[in-house]
Structure formats: structure tokens, C-alpha cells
N, C-alpha and C positions, 0 to 999 in steps of 0.2 A: 256414707249414710248422713248425707245432710243431713236431712227433712224429714223430721219425725212427727210432724206433727201430725193431728187426730181429724181435725176441721173438714170439710168439703168447702169449694172455691164454688161462693157463688152471688159472692160482691159484687160492685160494677157492672153488672151485666141490667140496668134497667134502664130503660130507651123512653121513659115517658116524660114531659118535662118534670123538672123538678124543682121546689125553691131552696130557699137560702139554709134551712134549717136541713132540708136532705140532703145539702149539698156536700152540706160540711163531716155530717154524720158520712157518706158513702168515700169522701177522701179522708177521715178520720180512724174508719176501720181499713182502707186498703194501704194508710202509711202503719199503722200496725202489722199488718201481715207483711208488708214489702220490707221493713227493719228487722226482719224476724228472721232472714233469711242471708245464705250467702253469697256473698260479694257476686261471683261470679252467677244467679239466677236472679237479681233483683231488675237488671234491666228487663228480660222476658216476660218478669212479671207484671209490674209497671206499665208496659206496653199491652197486655191482658184485660189490665183490670181498668184499664183507660176505657176501653172501649168504641178505639176510633175519635176520643173525645180530644182533641189537642190540648185545650182547654187546661181539662181535668187533669192532663198526663203531665203537664209544665208544670200545676202548680205543686203536681206529687211528685215528683223530680227533685225542684227545688224545698219541697220536707225537708227528700231524706238526706239532699245534698247537706243542708247547714244544720244537723242534728249533731250533736257533739254524744255522740251512743256512748261517753264513757261513760254520761251523767245517765243512762240507760242499769249499769250496775249496780243488780240490787246487793247489799250490802254481804248480807249470808252466803251471796253466790261466791264473793271474794273471800271466804272462808275453809272452801271443800277442803278435805284432806287428798294427802294425794296419794293415788287407789293405783298399788303393784309399785310398776316402773315409769307411771305413768301422771301427769297433773293439769288435773283442767282446765281450759279457757274459757269460754263461754257456756251460759248456758243453748243448746236448740230447742227445745220444747218440754215435752209432758205425750207418755208415751204410757204401756199397757203397764208398766215396773214401778215407773215414778219417773223422776229424770233424766233425761236424756243432756249429756255435754259435751262437747268436742272439746277434744284430750291429745296430749302431743308428748310426747314418749321425752323421758329426762335420763333415763341413764339406759346404758348397753350400745353407747356410743354411735348410732344414726339414728337418723329421724323419720318419725313416723307420728301421722296424726290415726284416731280410732273415734271413735262415736260409746263414751263410755256409758250404760245403764247400770243406775243406779239406783235402787230397792227404794223406795220412797217408807217413813218412819212405820205408817201402821200394817207392809208386805209381810213382815218380816219378822223370825222367833228363831231362838239357837235349833230349832228346830227347820227351824225352815231350808239355815243356812247350810246347814248338814246335806238336804235334801238338794239343795243348788249345787254343793260343788259338786255330788252325785250325778248328777244330771247335765254336767261340765263334760263329763268325756260323748255323751250321747253325740252333745252339739257338734261338738268336732269331728264326727267321723261325716256330716252333711256339706262334704266337700264338692261342690258342682258351681262349674263358672257362671250360672247366673242367680245362686245364692249368697252374701253379702255372708264370712267367711267368720267362726268364731276364734279371738286374739287369743287372749286371755281370759285372765278371771281370777276372781275371789273374794276375801270381805278386807275392806274396809280397815283402820285401826278406832274409826268409830264401829266396827262393829256392824256394819252396813255392806252387804254380796253385794256385788259389782261385775259385770261383764266389759268387757273392752269388747266391740265387735268391729269388724272394719267398713272404712272411712268408705262412702260413698261420694263421689264429689256429681250430683245428676239433676236433674228433675225426676218431680211426678209424673208418672207417665201421662195422667189426662193431663196439662201440661206441658209434653213434650211434643204431643200428638198434636194439640191443639195451634202452637209457637209454630207449628211444620203446614198445617190444614191438609192432613194427613186424611186419603176418603177409609173406607170401611175396608176393602180390603187391604189397605197397611196396616191400618192400628190390628187386624186379624191376625198377619201376619206377624206384627213382633208381639204381640201377645203370647205366643207359639211357645216362645223358648217359656214363660213364667210355667205354661201350662206343663211343661218338661222339669223344670223346677219340684212343680209341688206333691207331681206324681215321683220324682226322687226321693223326695221326702217320706211319701210314702210307703213303698220298698223297702226304709232303712223305719222302718213305724214312727213316724214322728208327724206329728196334726198340727196346716197351721194356725188356722181355728178365728186371724184376726186378716185375713185377708180384703186389701181397699187402697186405691192407691196410690196414697201416701206410704201404703209400705213396699212400693214398686219404684224403683226412680232408675235413668233411665241416664250411662255414665256415659260422655265425650265418644265415646267410640259407636255410640247407640247401644247400645248392649241394654237390655232392661236386668236390673240385678235387684231382685227379692229379701226385703227387709226382714227382721224382728221374725227367723222362722226360728220356732221351738220354745220361744220366751212362755207362752198361755203357756206351755205344759211344768214350765217352772213354779208357777207364780201357782198351781194346785200342789205342789208339793203337800207344803201343811196342809192343809185342807183333806188331805187323802180324796182330790177329786182332780182327778186326772181326765175321764171324760163328761165331767159336769163342772162349765163353769156360767160365770154372767159376769166377771169380771173382762176378763179376755178380748174385745167384741169392739166395734164401731155398728151402731142401731141401725145405717144408711144399707150396712152390709148383708148381717145380721141373717144366719138360717133360723127361720121360723124355732124348729128344735133350740136353738139358741135362745131369744128371746124369750120363749117357756120353761128354760130351764132344764130342757132334755137330753140325751145321749148325743154328746160329739163326736162325731165318726168323721172317716173320709168324705164323706158324702155330701158333710161339711163345709169342707176346701170347694165343690164342686160345685155347692147356689154359690158360694162366695167371688167362685172364678168367674160363674155367669153375670155375675150383678155388678160386677169391674167391666165385664167384655160390652155388655150392656148399654150402659154410661160410657165407654170410649164410642160402638158402636154409634148412639143416639148424637151423640155431639159433631160427628161427621156427615161434611156437604149431604150426602150421600145414602144415611145410615138410615133414615125411612123408607128410603125402595134397596133398599140390602133387606132389611127386616122383612118386608115378603114374603121372601122364599126361604129356601132350607135355614136359613143364617138365622131366620127368626125360631124355624122349628128348632135347634140347638140351641138358641137360648131360654127357650119355654123349655125344653128338658132336664137343663141345669138348674133352672128356677121352678120347677115341682115344690109345692110344699111337701108333702110327701119325703122325706130322703131315701126313700127302698122305688120312688116311683123316679131318680136322678139318673142319672145314669151310670153306670155300675165302676166306673172309676176315670181320673181324669186322662188315666190315658187312652179309651174311648171316648172323650170326646172331643181330645186333641185331634184324635184320626178324623171326627165329623167334619172339626173346622179343617186342617187341611184338602180332604174329601170338598168343603165348599169354594177353597180357596183354586181349586185346581179344575173344579165344574164336574167334579166325577159323582155319582149317585151315593147318597152316604152310607158307610160300611157298618152303621144302626140298623140301620132302616126306616130314622128315624125321618118322616114328613109323610108332608097327602103323597098318594099313587102318581096322580098326575106330575107331581112336582120333581119324584123319581123318575120314571119315564122320558122327563124334560130331559132331565140331566143324562138318563144314557142314550139318548136317540142323540145328544150331544157328544158324549161321550167317541158313539162307532160312530157319527156321521159319514164319515169317508167308504166305509165298510159296507154299511148299511145300504150307499148311496153305487156302490159296483156288487152288488148283492148277486144279480141276476148271470153275473161274467163269473164271476169267484166261489160257487157252489160250497165248494170243497174246501175253500180258506176259509170261510168263513162260519164250515162246521167242524172246521177245527180251531176256529179263534171262542163259538159259542161252548166246546166242552174246554176252553182253556179257559172260559170266564165262568165257566160253572163248580171247576178245580179250586179258579181263584175267591168267589165267593161263597163255599164254606170254606175255608182259609181264614176266609174275616169272619163269620162264622164262632168259628175253633175260637179263633183270639180273642172274639166282645164276649164265648161264652167264659172262658180261661182270668179275664181281665175282671168278668162279675165277679164268680170264684172267687177270684182272689181280694178282692176285696170287700165281699163277706168273710172271708176268714181275719183280715187287717179288722173291721170294724169288731169281731168276735173276741178279738187279741185287748182292743183298747177297753173296751165296757169290762172284760177282766177286773180293772181298775177301778171299776165301779163300786163305790164302798160297801154296797149292797149285795154282790160278790163276792170282795173281799173282805167282806163281812171286820174290817174296822181296821185290818192289816195293811201297813207301809207295803209297797209293790217296789223293790227296786230294778232296776233295767233286767239284772241279770233273774231279777223275780219271773219277769214279762216272758222273757226269755225260757226259763222251765216252763210256765206257760203255754205261751203260744208252742211247744216241742208238746207237752201232754195234750194238750187239745188236738193238735197235725195230726197224732196216731188216734185220738177217736175218729175221727173223722172222713166217715166211708167213705161216702158219699163225693169226696171230691175228684176233679178228673184228673189222670196222668202229670196232662204239662200243669194244669193246677197246685198240685201238690210236690212236684219238683220242683219248680218256684220257688215254692214256700221253704222245704225242704234246704236249698241252696240258701233264701236269705237270711232263715236261724243256720246258718253252720259259719257261713262269713265270720257272722255278728261273735260268732263263739270263739275262731278261731281270733277276731279282736281282742276278746278277755281271755285268748292263753288258752285258753280249755279244747287244748288241741282233740282229746281225747271222745267228747261228747260232738265237735265237729266233724272228724271224722266220721262218727259213726251217721249221721245225718247226709253231710257231703255223700258217702258211699248211698245210701238209699234213691238219692235224687239221681244220680248216673246211673242206678238200675234202671231205675223209670225210662231213664232218655234214650240208652240204648235199646230197650224195646222197638223205636221209632227206628222211622230212616235217620245217616247220619245229619246230621245238623252244625248249627251253631249252639244251638243247647245242650247236645251232647258234651262240645268239645267247649264247653263250659265247663262243664261238670269232670268232663276230663282232666282239663287243668284245676277245679278244685281238688279234687283227693290226690291228685302227685302234690301239690303245694302245703299244703299237710301232712301227706307221710314226710317232704323235705324237711319242714320243720320238726318231725319226731323225728328227723334224722335215718327213715328209711329212707335211705339213697337207691337202692336195687329196688324197692317197691315204686318209688315216687315215678324214676326215667323212664322205663314204657308209655308210662301214662301220661305226662310233661311230653314224649315228645308228639304221641299220635295225635294229643290237642296240639301243635303246633303244625303236625301235619296238617291237619284236617281245617283248621283256618286259612291259613295258608292257601286252600283248594279252592276255599267259598270268598278269598276276600283279598281285597289290593293290599300289596305290601306295606304299607306305611299305616294299617290299619289298625288303631292302640288295639285289639286285643294279640293283633299277632304280635305287638311291640312289647308287652308284657307276656306272653307265648317267648319271647325269647330270655325276657328277664329272666323266667325260671328257670329256663333251660339255664345260665350261664348261673344260675346262685348252684342251683342242685352240681353244676360240674366245681365250682369254690367246691363245696361241700366233700366232694371224690377227691378231690385234690388234684385234679384236671382244671390246671392252673390255663394250659396256651386255648383248652378248650370253650374255657368260662370265656377270655378274649373274645373267643371269633363272634360270639354267640351277644354278648354287651356289650362288643364295639357297635356290631349291625344295629342292636336296638335304641344302642347310645344316634346314629347317621338318623333313622328312619324315627326317629322321635324329635329329633333338631328338623328336619325337612316338616313332619306331621304340624307339628306345634312352636318350633321358633326356640333360637341358640337359650334364649335365658327366660325361657320359659320356665314355671313350674312341673310340667309334665317333664322335662326331659332332664331337669334337676335331679329328681326321682332315681334316672337310672344312669347318671354320668355319678352318681352316689354311689353306685353298684358298683360299677367300671373302675372306679377310681380305687375301692378298694380291692378290687383281683389287682390292679397294679403293684402294687401295697404285696402284694404275696410274692409276687412276682421279681418284684425288685428291682422296679422301675418307680423307684420312693421318688425323687424331684417331681416329674411327672401326675404321681399321685398328688403330694402336698396340692399343687396349684387348682389341681381337679375340686379335692375336699373345699379349699377352699371361696373359689368362688360357685361352690355350690352350696357352700356356707351364708353367701352372701346375697342370693339370687332369695333363698329360703327364709332369711333376716326378713327380708327388706318383703319380701309379698307375705309370706304367714305372718310372720313379726313374733319373735322374741323363744317364744315359752311355747309353740307348737311341736309337737310330737316328732313328724318331718325335722323341726331340724334337731331336738335331739338325736335325729338318727344320727344326719353329719356331725355332729357336736362327739361321737360317739366313737366314730370312725377317725373323726380328726384327732382325737385323746390318744390311742389305737398309738399311730402315725406317732408322733409329737416324740409318744415316749421311748419309741424303737429309733428315732433319732435322740435322743435323750436330753431333751427336752423335758422335763419331769416338770416343771413349774405349769409350766403354759397347759402342757398335760393336764391336770391335774387342776386344774379351771375348768377345761372343756369339760371332761368324763364329770366333777363336781352339780355341773350347769346341767348334764347330758341324763344324771343320776333325779336330781331334784326335780328336773319335768317331766319324765316318766313316773318317781313318784304319785305327782299330781294328778296326771291323766289316768296311770291304768290303777294307783297304789302298789303299796310295798312286796303282794304277793308275785307280780306277775312275771312271766319268765324274761321280759325283756330288761325287766329293771334287777334281776339277777343274775343277766348275762352286762350289765353294765357295776354293779358290783365289783363283777370277775373283777375285771379290768382294770378301775381305780385299785383295786386291793393291788394289785402289780405294780402299779405307779408308787401307790405310799410307799411299798417293801423295796421299793429298787430310788425311796426319799430316806430310810430307812427309819418311815413310821408304824412300825412292825404291829404294834400295838395293832392300831384305827386298820390294817393287813388286814391281820388276821381274824379283828370284826365281820368285817366287809366279807371275809372267803370262807365263812362260816354260814354268815347271813344264809348269802349263796347258797351255796349247797344244802343248807336246810330248804327252800325255794324251789331248788333243779328237783333233788328228790320229790318233792312234793306233788308237781304240776308238772314234771317232763318223765314219759318211760323209760326203766331201768338201765336202759343201755345208752338214753343217750347224750350225745360228745359233750354238751357242756358240763354236765356231771364230772366227767376227766376231767378236766375243763377247769373247775373247782378245786375240786382234789390235789393236781395237779400242785394247779396256787398254793393252797396249804401245804402243798410237799416240800416248795421253793422259801417260801414261810420260814419253817423248821428248819431251810440250808442256811439262808441268811440268819438265825440264831445259832448255828454252827448244830446243829442235833440229827449230825447226820443218822445216829440210829430209829430215828424219831419218819424220818423224810425217809426213808428205806421202805419203809411200814407202808407208807401214802403212795409211792412210787411204783411197787410190785404194784399192786392194785390197780393204779393210773393203767402198766405195760399190757398190765392181763384186759381192757377195757378196749384199748384202742384196737391191739391185736381181734383183739374177735370181733366186732365191730368194723373195725375199717381193712384189715390186714395187713401182713405181717410188713408191705413191703407201703404200706401211707406214710406221708410226712409227717404226722403225730407220732403214728407209731415210732419213729424213728425217732426221735426227738426225745420222749419216753425214755425207749434204752436209754441213749444217752447220757439223763438226763439220772435213770439209777446206778450207771455205769460209774458216774461221778460220786453219788453218795456210797455206794458202796465201797468207793477207794477212800475215802475218806472216813469210813466205820472202818476201815483193818479189812478188808473182805476183798480184796485187790484179785484171787482167784476166782471170788466170784461175778465180778465187774469183768472178768473176760469175757464169761459168757456169755456178754452182749453187750 
């Protein structure tokens, strides 16, 4: 995230003769622009600003080369306090939130650069800070290869909220295209992943609101990365204006409703995407010619003044851009009839040339084309209705609708759920898609009961259609929620059906097949079938390595589950190596305080405690607990699970009061958020029993252990490893309570 300046670049492009004063002014402007950039970007920018003027370029390079940049540092910048584990190095510029700094990690034992966004003095208050931290969880969920991800965030010692975002070392998309003299088609092809990123955010109920070339960088691998996602949403928390904003926009790319203070919806992002793409295409050598056909119609559609006249969603716009690149008729039907006929003729040129000889083949092709056209119409209608639902949901945060109430992410989800049930006009595909999305968010928040109800409704809708990937998606979702609720008998047939269906429809290394394998492996772990789990998880890891690479963040997710099962199988040395490898990957890529880092820390802490490395285990689990509380809040099930594990380490260290406190907090949380027969409740009870054993309170331990044994036998069966462990623990306490005869019965 190296370039966050908001002004546009148009200096240095005057080709008319200029006097000395004009030349000096141009040179001064160019110098100030270049000196603010990263070293890696300066050469290309100097060449661009010089516009083939060799003398101007020589003078500009000399100025930059002989400048002592230490003299340019403002004194108050040096006094910026340390923010979390990061120390600011230099100011990169100004963004919608205020100052943007390049910072480096100074804690944690590894090197990492980030872009720190520090809220300006006039943009925050104590209420804003609370909302800022609440919304950080939403931003943390925007994990997409073309979105710069959130690394950390908090409130500094001076009371200023801050966010640490992934630092992208790249060029603005317009500068990158110009320096490589890309044609219009190449620029559209580069722009498509940007559309994918925006569409992904919309599906997660987040609007960007400030799309412009300065917020789209192209990294060294030629991959566009979108910056500042969700920052506008944060800025509006204190004002309670989550759909109305003036501050978070750039006038040159702002939609009419932004400039007029109207509702900000997904259609606003569609407009801004059109504005950015129009600029990219116009500056291409063949841009004028390219805009005379369907590409011009696409841009006109995206840039319609009224939101309702624009594309129904970013996906629909991206589909049209893909069709233009492939010289196909546009799926949306946008454009002139003559242009569509010309494209159709081009697409079917060979069948048409042979029409007299192959009438039957052409007839069959016509039938297939008709089916495809109908499918495209359904897809466009699904996207339109989905967008309208999202618009209505975001409008619910409008203060005139919310009546002054401050809506949290949970409130917005509850409101969306209620609206969805009242909107009878939605088509089944749209309703299923939105049910699936809201269910996934409830799952992330740990509200499994609400998540299950919505996911089950989505599955029923999708089962009514022919077998499809959407149906497999719902099968997997319902099965996974049931697994999280420890309903293994209910989860297994659904997860297996999802895996079978995906395997029949997709290539073996497709990401959703890998996901299904991992879910099946996790289910087998819960059932105590560790060998079967090993087979599924090993296959998931191998597929992920082929698909994503051995050291990718995606592969790390499946390695983490695989390592945990190796622990259960007694292959502890191999498990430890994998745990440490996964931790290194996640900390390097995601930062020290990401929720996935917490997952590995928890796994590693449990492993180390089993090996007797109690001090290191405590440090790992304490870090995991702190991250999960910061992200999820104190009542989330994942927090309770970590408290159980850390209580066990504290008990082994002799810190029995701390262990008791954590185990009791965990038990309260588990009983409040999980089904009554969930195994984690049994684990919390068992931990309290073990602490009583450590205190030599054997009669007190027996009371708890009898309940644990009863619960395990009822939910897992007599031969499950957890049930057998519960029997042994109870027998031990009975013997030490002078009840040897009762112990014999177990």
C-alpha cells in the first residue's frame, strides 16, 4: 500500500512552448510528486512526467538525486507514537481517514512493513473509537487475493484509532498501464480482477465508496490490488451515516448521488468502476476506436446518472467486459442491435458458413444457444435481485430508517434476515444466495442456531432444482454447521454428498473440493476416526499444494488441520514441525494478530503442553486468547475453547486460581452459546474436575466427572476415546475418595 495519494496526475503533459516561469512551475510540481514516492516507483514516474523531454528529465533527476530527504521530514512526524507493535518510518500521504504512514514491526521477532492509517484529529471521538474497533471484525473477513488485507488495528497511546493494512509495493493502475503502453483490451483484462474484488466485498455487505486509480495498485507480479476497502464505512460509524457520506469520496470519480449527498449503495461502486475504466481506456492508443463498439455501451451503462439505470451488480458488468474481450454478444443485452448481430455473426461464423451442409447440427446448436441465453437471463436477473436486496439492507442503516439507533454488524444481519423473510417477490436462486451469505456470517460470529436455520432454508430451495454446485455449497454449509454443533450423525451424510457432487462436477484440485475434503477430515476427527481423518486431510493438503503452492496461505489452512490430527495419532514430532511451519507462513503473510494466526497458536500451545513445555505453551495460548477476544469479543465459542486449553496449562503450572477462573468463564460461555450436549461443555466440566483433583478435592471432582462420563457416553458412545478417558478419570478420583468398589465398575 505504497501510494495512497488522492490527487490525479496530469502535470507535465503540456506540449506547447513554455517560458522559464512555466517550466520552473512544472519542474517544481513534478519534483514534489516524485519525492513523495517510494524509491522503486520514482524512475517510471520521472520518465512519465518528462513526456520525452530529455532536458526536463535530466533536470528533474538531478534535483531528486541531490536532495537530502532528511531535510524534508517535518518535526512533528518524528513524534508519532508507536502504534501497537508498529513504529512509523515516514508519511506516505493523506487518505480519507487522515495520515497514512509507512511503518515497520518492532515487536514479535520478525520483519514486516505495513501501511498505517491514523485517524486525523477532527475525525474521532470515544464513541467513534468503539465503533471503529467493532467494525474491524468485518474488515478482517475481507480475505481476497485482489484486496489488500487488514493486518492489525487499535487505539494508540494518544487516543487516535489506527489500522495497519497490508503494504502493497506497486504502481497506480493508470501509471502501470501507461508505462507499458497497454492497449484497451489489455487494460480491460487487467481491470477484471478489480471487479471480482468489489463483487466479493458486496457479497460480504461492504461498499468501497472511493474507487479511483490511486486506490488500485499493480504489484510486482502484475496483480491489481484494491486498497482502502471499508474505510469509508468506518468513518461514518460515529455520524451514524453508514449510507450517506461526503468525506469518503474523490470528486473526479464520485457518483452523482455522492456529490448530492444521497444514498450510497452498490450502484455507487458500479459507477466508480466505470469512471476508472473509462479513464484507463481513453488513455490507451486505441482507446477511441475501442469505445465505438460494445465497450462504449458498457461504460455508458455503468455511468448512468440514476443508480437504477446502471448495471444491477458488478458481476453483470464484469460478465459484459469478459464477453467484449471474447468478441461475444453481451450477456446483459446492452448495446445496439446492429452491434449484437455483428458479434453473434462473428461468434457463429463457422457454423453459419456450413449451415447448408449441417442443418441438423445447426438446429441442435440453436437449441443449446437458446438454453444458454435463458440461463444468462436468469443469471442477470439473479444478480439484479441480489443487488436490490443488498441496497435495501444498506439503506436500513440510514438514520432516517434506523431512527437514530446505531446499528452494529449483528443488528444489520438481524435486519437483513427479517427483510429477507418478508420479501416474497425474490426468486428462489436469489433467496438461496442471500440465505447462504447471512448464514455464513452468523457462523463466523458463533451463532450456530441462527446460521443453521438459514442454511437449511437455502438447501431446501436449491434441492428443488437439478443437482448443481450451488446445491453442493448448501450441503457443505449445513453439514459444517452441524459439525460445529457436534451433531456428527447429521453432518456426515450432508458433507459426503457435497463432496461427491463437487467431485463429479469439478476438477480434482478445485478449491471447493479441497474445502470439502477438509470438512470431511474435521468430521472424522470429531468422531474419533483419526486414520480416516488423516486420509481426507492429507489429500486436501496435497491438492492445496498443487493448486496454491507449498508455502501459500491457502495451503497453510489445510496443513494446520492435518497437523492437529497427527497430534491425535501420536505422530507428535511431525505435527510440531508442521505447526511451526504454518505459524511462520501465517505470521509472515497475515501479520501477528490475525485470527488464522490465533488458530495455529492454539494448536501449537496444546501440542507443547502435551510435551511438557508449559511456559512456551502458556505464551502461545495467551496470544491466541488475546487475538480471539480482540476480534470476536469475549463471548464467542472460539474464545471459550482457548480458555479451556489455557486453563489446563495453568493447572499443570500450579496456577490453580487462574485455571479455575478460565475454566468457569469457559463453561458459562459454552452453555450460553452451544447446544446442551456439545462436547466442549464436557471439556470445560472435565477441566474443572481436574483442577479439583489437583487441589486434592476428590469428592468434588467425582461429582463433575460423573456428569462428564454421562455426557460423553450419551453423545459419543461407550467406545469413543473421550468416553474411555472420562471413565479412567472418574475411577482415579473414586479410588482416592476411598470408593474402590465403585471405581471397579468403571
